[in-house]
Every structure is written in C-alpha cells, then in structure tokens.
MARBA-3410 file (N, C-alpha, C, O; in Angstrom, 1 decimal):
129
34.6,7.1,25.5,33.4,6.9,23.9,33.6,8.4,23.2,34.1,9.4,23.7 ~ 33.2,8.0,21.9,32.9,8.7,21.0,31.7,8.9,20.4,31.1,7.8,20.2 ~ 31.3,9.9,20.0,30.3,9.8,19.5,30.0,9.7,17.5,29.4,10.4,16.8 ~ 30.6,8.9,17.3,30.8,8.5,15.7,29.2,8.0,15.0,28.6,7.2,15.7 ~ 28.7,8.3,14.2,27.6,7.9,13.6,27.5,6.4,13.3,28.5,5.9,13.7
26.8,5.5,12.6,26.9,4.5,12.7,27.2,4.2,11.2,26.9,5.0,10.3 ~ 27.9,3.2,10.8,28.4,2.9,9.9,27.3,2.1,9.1,26.9,1.0,9.6 ~ 26.7,2.6,7.7,25.6,1.9,6.9,26.0,0.0,7.0,27.2,-0.5,7.1 ~ 24.8,-0.8,6.9,25.1,-2.1,6.8,26.1,-2.3,5.8,26.3,-1.4,5.0 ~ 26.7,-3.5,5.5,27.9,-3.9,4.3,26.5,-4.9,3.4,25.5,-5.6,3.7
27.2,-4.5,1.8,26.0,-5.6,1.5,26.9,-7.0,2.0,27.9,-7.2,2.7 ~ 25.7,-7.9,1.0,26.4,-9.1,1.5,27.5,-9.6,0.8,27.8,-8.8,-0.2 ~ 28.3,-10.7,1.1,29.8,-10.8,0.4,29.2,-11.7,-1.0,28.3,-12.6,-0.9 ~ 29.5,-11.5,-2.0,29.4,-12.0,-3.3,28.1,-11.1,-4.1,28.0,-11.1,-5.3 ~ 27.3,-10.5,-3.4,26.1,-9.7,-3.9,26.9,-9.0,-5.1,28.1,-9.1,-5.4
26.0,-8.5,-5.6,26.2,-7.8,-7.0,26.6,-6.1,-6.6,27.4,-5.4,-7.2 ~ 25.7,-5.8,-5.3,25.7,-4.4,-4.3,27.2,-4.5,-4.1,27.9,-3.8,-4.8 ~ 27.9,-5.3,-3.1,29.1,-5.3,-2.6,30.2,-5.1,-3.8,31.3,-4.7,-3.3 ~ 30.2,-5.2,-5.0,31.0,-5.2,-6.2,30.6,-3.9,-7.1,31.2,-3.5,-8.2 ~ 29.7,-3.4,-6.6,29.2,-1.9,-7.3,30.3,-1.1,-6.8,31.0,-1.8,-6.1
30.6,0.2,-7.0,30.9,1.2,-6.6,29.8,2.4,-6.4,29.2,2.5,-7.4 ~ 29.5,3.2,-5.4,28.6,3.8,-4.6,28.0,4.6,-6.0,26.8,4.7,-6.3 ~ 29.4,5.5,-7.0,28.7,6.2,-8.1,27.8,5.2,-9.1,26.8,5.6,-9.8 ~ 28.4,3.7,-9.1,27.5,3.1,-10.2,26.0,2.7,-9.3,25.0,2.6,-9.9 ~ 26.0,2.5,-7.9,24.6,2.2,-7.1,23.9,3.3,-7.2,22.7,3.1,-7.2
24.5,4.8,-7.3,23.4,5.7,-7.2,23.1,5.6,-8.9,22.0,5.5,-9.3 ~ 24.1,5.7,-9.5,23.3,5.7,-11.0,22.4,4.7,-11.4,21.4,5.0,-12.1 ~ 22.6,3.7,-11.2,21.2,2.5,-11.3,20.1,2.6,-10.0,19.0,2.2,-10.0 ~ 20.5,3.1,-9.1,19.2,3.5,-8.6,18.1,4.7,-9.2,16.9,4.7,-9.2 ~ 19.1,5.8,-9.7,18.6,7.2,-10.5,17.6,6.1,-11.6,16.3,5.9,-11.6
18.5,5.6,-12.4,17.5,4.7,-13.4,16.2,4.0,-12.7,15.2,4.2,-13.3 ~ 16.3,3.4,-12.0,15.4,2.2,-11.7,14.7,3.5,-10.8,13.7,2.9,-10.9 ~ 14.3,4.9,-10.0,13.6,5.5,-10.0,12.6,6.2,-11.1,11.4,6.2,-11.3 ~ 13.9,6.9,-11.9,12.9,7.0,-13.5,12.1,6.4,-13.8,11.0,6.9,-13.9 ~ 12.3,4.7,-14.4,11.2,4.3,-14.5,10.4,3.8,-13.8,9.6,3.0,-14.3
10.5,4.1,-12.5,9.4,3.6,-11.8,8.1,5.0,-11.9,6.9,5.0,-12.0 ~ 9.1,5.8,-12.0,7.8,7.3,-12.0,7.3,7.1,-13.3,6.1,7.3,-13.6 ~ 8.1,6.9,-14.0,7.4,6.4,-16.2,6.6,5.8,-16.0,5.5,6.1,-16.5 ~ 6.6,4.5,-15.3,5.4,3.0,-15.1,4.5,3.3,-14.3,3.4,2.9,-14.7 ~ 4.5,4.1,-13.2,3.3,4.4,-12.7,2.3,5.4,-13.3,1.1,5.3,-13.2
3.5,6.8,-14.2,2.4,7.5,-14.6,1.5,6.9,-16.3,0.6,7.5,-16.9 ~ 2.3,5.7,-16.6,1.8,5.0,-17.8,0.2,4.5,-16.9,-0.9,4.8,-17.4 ~ 0.4,3.8,-15.9,-0.4,3.0,-15.3,-1.8,4.0,-15.2,-2.9,3.8,-15.6 ~ -1.0,5.6,-14.4,-2.5,6.1,-14.5,-3.0,6.7,-15.4,-4.1,7.2,-15.1 ~ -2.6,6.8,-16.8,-3.0,7.0,-18.2,-4.0,6.1,-18.4,-5.2,6.5,-18.4
-3.8,5.1,-18.4,-4.3,3.5,-18.4,-5.4,3.1,-17.9,-6.2,2.2,-18.3 ~ -5.3,4.4,-16.7,-6.4,3.8,-16.0,-6.6,2.2,-15.2,-7.6,1.8,-14.7 ~ -5.1,1.6,-15.3,-4.7,0.4,-14.4,-4.8,0.7,-12.7,-4.1,1.4,-12.1 ~ -5.6,0.0,-12.3,-5.4,-0.1,-10.5,-3.9,-0.5,-9.6,-3.5,-1.6,-9.8 ~ -3.4,0.0,-9.1,-2.0,-0.4,-8.3,-2.8,-1.2,-7.4,-4.0,-1.3,-7.1
-1.5,-2.0,-7.0,-2.2,-3.6,-6.1,-3.2,-2.3,-4.9,-4.4,-2.3,-4.7 ~ -2.4,-1.5,-4.4,-2.8,-1.1,-3.1,-4.5,-0.9,-3.4,-5.4,-1.4,-2.6 ~ -4.9,-0.2,-4.6,-6.2,0.3,-5.0,-7.1,-1.0,-4.7,-8.0,-1.2,-3.8 ~ -6.5,-1.8,-5.8,-7.3,-3.7,-5.7,-7.6,-4.2,-4.3,-8.6,-4.7,-3.8 ~ -6.2,-4.0,-3.5,-6.8,-4.4,-2.1,-7.1,-3.5,-1.4,-6.8,-3.7,-0.3
-7.7,-2.4,-1.5,-8.5,-1.7,-0.8,-9.9,-1.8,-1.0,-10.7,-1.8,-0.1 ~ -10.2,-1.9,-2.8,-11.8,-2.0,-3.1,-12.2,-3.8,-2.8,-13.4,-4.2,-3.1 ~ -11.2,-4.7,-2.3,-11.4,-6.1,-1.5,-11.8,-6.0,-0.4,-12.8,-6.5,0.0 ~ -10.6,-5.3,0.4,-10.9,-5.3,1.8,-13.0,-4.5,2.0,-13.8,-4.9,2.8 ~ -13.1,-3.7,1.3,-14.0,-2.8,1.5,-15.2,-3.7,1.3,-15.9,-3.9,2.3
-15.4,-4.2,-0.1,-16.4,-5.0,-0.5,-16.7,-6.5,0.0,-17.8,-7.0,-0.3 ~ -15.6,-7.2,1.0,-15.5,-8.2,1.7,-16.1,-7.9,3.2,-17.0,-8.6,3.6 ~ -15.5,-6.7,4.1,-16.2,-6.4,4.9,-17.9,-5.6,5.1,-18.7,-5.7,6.0 ~ -18.1,-4.9,3.4,-19.5,-4.6,3.7,-20.3,-5.5,3.1,-21.5,-5.4,2.9 ~ -19.5,-6.7,2.8,-20.7,-8.4,2.4,-21.3,-8.1,3.2,-22.5,-7.6,3.3
-19.9,-8.6,4.7,-20.3,-8.8,5.9,-21.6,-8.2,6.9,-22.4,-8.7,7.6 ~ -21.4,-6.8,6.5,-22.3,-6.2,7.7,-23.8,-6.5,6.8,-24.9,-6.8,7.2 ~ -23.3,-6.2,5.5,-24.9,-6.3,4.6,-25.8,-7.5,5.3,-27.0,-7.7,5.4 ~ -24.7,-8.4,5.6,-25.8,-10.0,5.8,-25.4,-10.0,7.4,-25.3,-11.1,8.0 ~ -25.4,-9.0,8.0,-25.2,-9.3,9.5,-24.7,-10.4,9.8,-25.4,-11.1,10.5
-23.3,-10.6,9.4,-22.5,-12.3,9.5,-21.6,-11.3,10.4,-20.7,-10.7,9.9 ~ -21.9,-11.3,11.9,-20.7,-10.7,12.9,-19.4,-11.5,13.1,-18.3,-11.1,13.2 ~ -19.8,-12.6,13.0,-18.7,-13.9,13.1,-18.0,-14.0,12.1,-17.0,-14.7,12.3 ~ -18.1,-13.6,11.0,-17.1,-13.8,9.7,-16.6,-12.4,10.0,-15.3,-12.3,10.2 ~ -17.5,-11.0,10.2,-16.7,-9.8,10.3,-15.6,-10.2,11.8,-14.4,-10.5,11.4
-15.7,-10.2,12.9,-14.9,-10.9,14.1,-13.9,-11.7,13.6,-12.8,-11.5,14.1 ~ -14.0,-13.0,12.5,-13.0,-13.8,12.2,-11.9,-12.8,11.1,-10.7,-12.8,11.0 ~ -12.8,-12.2,10.6,-12.0,-11.0,9.4,-11.0,-10.5,10.7,-9.9,-11.0,11.0 ~ -11.8,-9.4,11.2,-11.0,-8.8,12.4,-9.9,-8.6,12.7,-9.1,-7.7,12.5 ~ -9.9,-10.1,13.6,-8.7,-10.8,14.2,-8.0,-11.2,13.3,-6.9,-10.7,13.8
-7.7,-11.7,12.2,-6.9,-12.2,10.8,-6.0,-11.3,10.5,-4.8,-11.4,10.3 ~ -7.0,-10.0,10.7,-6.4,-8.5,10.3,-5.3,-8.1,10.9,-4.3,-7.8,10.3 ~ -5.5,-8.0,12.3,-5.0,-8.0,13.6,-4.0,-8.9,13.5,-2.9,-8.3,13.4 ~ -3.9,-10.3,13.5,-2.4,-11.0,14.0,-2.1,-10.4,12.6,-1.4,-9.4,12.7 ~ -2.4,-10.7,11.3,-1.0,-10.9,10.1,-0.6,-9.1,10.4,0.6,-9.1,10.3
-1.0,-8.0,10.7,0.0,-6.8,11.3,1.0,-7.2,12.3,2.2,-7.3,12.2 ~ 0.2,-7.4,13.3,1.4,-8.1,14.4,2.1,-9.1,13.9,3.1,-9.1,14.6 ~ 2.1,-10.1,12.8,3.6,-11.0,12.4,4.4,-10.2,11.6,5.6,-10.6,11.3 ~ 3.7,-8.4,10.8,4.6,-7.6,10.4,5.2,-6.7,11.0,5.8,-5.7,10.6 ~ 4.9,-7.4,12.8,5.8,-5.7,13.7,5.0,-5.1,14.0,5.1,-4.8,15.2
3.6,-4.5,13.4,2.7,-3.1,14.0,2.5,-3.8,15.2,2.7,-5.0,15.3 ~ 2.1,-2.6,16.4,1.6,-3.2,17.7,0.3,-3.5,18.1,-0.7,-2.8,17.7 ~ 0.2,-4.4,18.8,-1.2,-5.2,18.4,-2.5,-4.7,19.0,-3.6,-5.2,18.7 ~ -2.3,-3.5,20.2,-3.5,-3.0,20.3,-3.5,-1.8,19.2,-4.7,-1.7,18.8 ~ -2.7,-0.8,18.6,-2.6,-0.1,17.6,-3.1,-0.9,16.2,-3.6,-0.1,15.4
-3.2,-1.8,15.8,-3.8,-2.5,15.1,-4.9,-3.0,15.1,-5.7,-2.8,14.1 ~ -5.2,-3.6,16.2,-6.5,-3.4,16.5,-7.5,-2.0,16.7,-8.7,-2.1,16.5 ~ -7.1,-0.9,17.0,-8.1,0.0,16.7,-8.3,0.6,15.4,-9.3,1.3,15.1 ~ -7.0,0.3,14.6,-7.1,0.9,13.6,-7.9,-0.1,12.5,-8.2,0.3,11.4 ~ -8.2,-1.2,13.0,-9.0,-2.1,12.1,-10.4,-2.0,12.5,-11.4,-1.9,11.8
-10.4,-2.0,13.9,-12.0,-1.4,14.5,-12.5,0.1,13.8,-13.6,0.0,13.2 ~ -11.9,1.3,13.7,-11.8,1.7,13.1,-12.3,1.9,11.6,-13.1,2.7,11.1 ~ -11.5,1.0,11.2,-12.4,0.9,9.2,-13.5,-0.1,9.4,-14.5,-0.1,8.7 ~ -13.3,-0.7,10.1,-14.7,-1.6,9.8,-16.1,-0.5,10.7,-17.0,-0.1,10.0 ~ -16.0,-0.2,11.8,-16.7,1.2,11.9,-17.3,2.3,11.1,-18.5,2.6,11.0
-16.1,2.9,10.3,-16.5,3.6,9.2,-17.1,3.1,8.3,-18.0,3.7,7.9 ~ -17.0,1.9,7.7,-17.8,1.1,6.8,-19.5,0.8,6.8,-20.4,0.7,5.9 ~ -19.7,0.7,8.4,-20.3,0.2,9.0,-21.5,2.0,9.3,-22.7,2.1,9.3 ~ -20.8,2.6,9.3,-21.6,4.2,9.1,-21.6,4.5,7.7,-22.1,5.7,7.6 ~ -21.3,4.1,6.6,-21.4,4.3,4.9,-20.2,4.8,4.5,-20.2,5.6,3.7
-19.0,4.6,5.0,-17.9,5.4,4.8,-17.3,4.8,3.3,-17.0,3.6,3.2 ~ -17.2,5.8,1.9,-16.8,4.8,1.0,-15.5,5.9,0.6,-15.1,6.9,1.2 ~ -15.0,5.4,-0.7,-13.9,5.5,-0.8,-14.1,7.7,-1.4,-15.1,8.3,-1.7 ~ -12.6,8.1,-1.5,-12.7,9.4,-1.7,-12.4,9.2,-3.5,-11.4,8.6,-3.7 ~ -13.0,9.7,-4.5,-12.5,9.7,-5.5,-11.1,10.4,-5.6,-10.6,11.3,-5.0
-10.6,9.6,-6.8,-9.5,10.0,-7.2,-9.5,11.3,-8.5,-10.2,11.2,-9.4 ~ -8.6,12.4,-8.3,-9.3,13.3,-9.0,-8.8,13.0,-10.8,-9.6,13.6,-11.5 ~ -7.7,12.2,-11.6,-7.3,11.7,-11.9,-8.4,10.8,-12.7,-8.7,11.0,-13.9 ~ -8.8,10.0,-12.0,-9.6,9.3,-12.5,-10.8,9.7,-13.4,-11.2,8.9,-14.2 ~ -11.4,11.1,-13.1,-12.6,11.5,-13.3,-12.2,12.4,-14.3,-13.3,12.7,-14.7
-11.7,12.8,-14.8,-10.7,13.1,-15.9,-11.1,12.5,-17.0,-11.0,11.3,-16.7 ~ -11.6,12.7,-18.2,-11.5,12.0,-19.7,-9.9,11.9,-19.9,-8.9,12.6,-19.6 ~ -10.1,10.4,-20.4,-8.7,10.0,-20.7,-8.7,10.7,-22.3,-7.5,10.9,-22.7 ~ -9.4,10.9,-22.9,-9.3,11.1,-24.5,-9.2,12.4,-24.6,-8.8,12.8,-25.7 ~ -9.5,13.6,-23.3,-9.5,14.5,-23.3,-10.8,14.9,-24.1,-10.7,16.1,-24.5
-11.6,14.5,-24.4,-12.5,14.8,-25.4,-13.9,15.5,-24.1,-14.3,15.1,-23.0 ~ -14.4,16.7,-25.1,-15.5,17.2,-24.0,-16.8,17.0,-24.6,-17.1,17.3,-25.8 ~ -17.9,16.2,-23.7,-18.7,16.0,-24.2,-19.6,17.2,-24.0,-19.3,18.1,-23.2 ~ -20.7,17.3,-24.8,-21.6,18.6,-24.9,-22.9,18.3,-24.2,-23.8,19.1,-24.1
END
C-alpha cells in the first residue's frame, strides 16, 4: 500500500469543465472571483442588503414577534422546523438544536444585530454640520 494523495474528482463527461484545460479553468475562475468582488463592492456602495442580511433580519423579526406575543407554540414550531431543515442539510441534530436555542435565548434577552460600519458612513461623503 502506498501513501499517494487522493485524485481530485473528474468532471462529468461532456461537461464544459471536462473539455477545459486547467489553465483555461483557472483563468475563468479568476475572472469570476474578480466579478464577484466588484459586484459585492457595488452592492455595498448602493447599500443593497445581501440575501444573508435579509434572512437575518427576517428571522430576528419573526422570532421577536413571537416572543412579544408570548406565542410559545409558534416559537416551538419554528425552532423544530429550523432544526429539522438544518439536519436535512447535514448538520448535527444536537448542535443544531443548541445553536437555535441559543439564538432564541439571545433574542429573548434583547440581543440585536451589530451595526455594519460601512452603513454608518455617509454614502455621499457629505459631512453634516
């Protein structure tokens, strides 16, 4: 038995990646990475929230609404549903349950989001007197 490193998986037959040389694929990946960096910078300048930003706010809003209404049944259903979906994605059931419980506990204690520094700055660069 030899200790050779595992080979990377081969691209699917007939796929574009299977027909590209590693140099062409690397150049394409570099262009895509640069495009993503520019796109994200543009979104930040325009102050457009990412999907994660919107999802965080939606989850916070939904949980805090249930807390304010003392809807323990709804909160429990949401907790179980989130954990179930995390487990379906391959996460550890106990770890997912702890993470969601911790999040709900934090929201119950009044925890909110940390401000994003780039959103505090004036987008036009104007200083108010």
